[in-house]
C-alpha positions in Angstrom: -8.9 40.0 18.6 -7.8 39.7 14.9 -4.7 37.8 16.0 -6.9 35.3 17.9 -9.2 34.8 14.9 -6.2 34.2 12.6 -4.7 31.7 15.1 -8.0 29.9 15.5 -8.4 29.7 11.7 -4.8 28.3 11.4 -5.5 25.8 14.1 -8.7 24.7 12.6 -7.1 24.3 9.1 -4.3 22.1 10.6 -6.9 20.1 12.6 -9.0 19.5 9.4 -5.9 18.4 7.5 -4.9 16.1 10.3 -8.3 14.5 10.4 -8.3 14.0 6.6 -4.9 12.4 6.9 -6.1 10.1 9.7 -9.0 9.0 7.5 -6.7 8.4 4.6 -4.2 6.5 6.7 -7.0 4.3 8.1 -8.2 3.5 4.6 -4.7 2.7 3.5 -3.9 0.5 6.5 -7.3 -1.2 6.1 -6.3 -1.9 2.4 -3.0 -3.4 3.4 -4.8 -5.6 6.0 -7.2 -6.7 3.2 -4.3 -7.5 0.9 -2.7 -9.6 3.6 -6.0 -11.5 4.1 -6.5 -12.1 0.4 -3.0 -13.4 0.1 -3.4 -15.8 3.1 -6.7 -17.1 1.5 -4.7 -17.9 -1.7 -6.4 -15.1 -3.7 -3.8 -13.3 -5.7 -6.4 -11.4 -7.8 -8.0 -10.1 -4.6 -4.6 -9.1 -3.4 -4.1 -7.2 -6.7 -7.3 -5.2 -6.2 -5.3 -2.6 -4.3 -2.8 -2.0 -7.1 -3.5 0.6 -9.8 -4.9 -1.3 -12.8 -2.8 0.5 -15.3 0.2 0.0 -17.6 1.9 2.7 -15.6 2.0 0.7 -12.3 5.6 0.1 -11.2 6.8 -2.9 -9.2 10.4 -2.8 -8.2 11.8 -6.1 -6.9 15.1 -8.0 -6.8 14.9 -8.7 -10.6 14.4 -5.0 -11.5 11.3 -3.0 -12.5 8.1 -4.4 -13.8 5.6 -2.1 -15.6 1.9 -2.7 -15.6 -0.8 -4.3 -13.5 -1.2 -7.4 -15.8 2.6 -8.1 -15.8 2.7 -7.8 -12.1 -0.2 -10.2 -11.7 1.4 -12.6 -14.1 4.6 -12.5 -12.1 2.8 -13.2 -8.9 0.9 -16.2 -10.4 4.2 -17.5 -11.9 6.1 -17.2 -8.6 3.3 -18.4 -6.3 1.3 -21.0 -8.3 -0.3 -22.6 -5.3 -1.6 -21.6 -1.9 1.2 -23.6 -0.3 3.8 -21.7 -2.3 2.1 -18.5 -1.2 2.5 -19.3 2.5 1.2 -17.1 5.2 2.0 -13.4 4.8 2.3 -10.8 7.6 2.7 -7.1 6.9 3.9 -4.7 9.6 3.6 -1.0 8.9 6.5 1.1 10.1 5.6 4.5 8.7 2.7 6.1 6.8 3.4 9.6 5.5 1.0 11.9 3.7 2.5 13.7 0.6 -0.7 15.5 -0.3 -4.4 15.1 0.0 -4.3 12.4 -2.6 -0.9 10.7 -2.1 1.0 8.9 0.6 3.8 6.5 1.1 4.1 3.6 3.4 7.2 1.9 4.7 6.9 -1.6 6.2 8.1 -5.0 6.8 6.8 -8.3 5.3 7.3 -11.9 6.4 6.2 -14.9 4.5 6.0 -18.2 6.5 6.3 -21.3 4.4 8.7 -24.2 4.0 11.6 -21.7 3.6 10.6 -18.5 5.3 11.5 -15.2 3.7 10.9 -11.6 4.4 12.1 -8.1 3.8 10.9 -4.5 3.6 8.6 -2.5 1.2 7.9 1.0 0.3 4.5 1.7 -1.3 3.4 4.8 -3.0 -0.4 5.2 -2.7 -2.5 7.6 -4.7 -6.2 8.3 -4.6 -7.5 7.8 -8.1 -11.2 8.1 -8.9 -12.0 8.1 -5.2 -10.1 4.9 -4.5 -6.7 4.5 -2.8 -4.4 2.3 -4.9 -0.7 1.4 -5.0 1.0 3.1 -8.0 4.5 2.0 -7.1 5.8 -0.9 -5.0 9.4 -1.4 -4.1 9.8 -4.6 -2.2 13.1 -6.2 -1.2 
């Protein structure tokens, strides 16, 4: 009987953790979809709503590492000054993995359709800060 109770408690704990992860994953995937929508509407500031608004944000790209939300925004505006330059963005999530109750990473693929199409892969580190899931590190290649 005790063994059954222990097994039930263990099962219930695993089930509760899995449900919480599923909820977090849905929020994160919804956020990524919202980012894609903002980008395709030509709204870089809306796109940036899902990045941690902090000087500690890290964006790693082909030119190295950028620190800070404002600098990341400035780079996006500089590199994509018009809606036409922004093109049409498509994200594909390959993997979403929970690291803890308040952190996860996502690996995915991005494609940007414009005059000269480009694409690559990304790894995003998401963290739940003040009740909101935000990207704290983005490595895009």
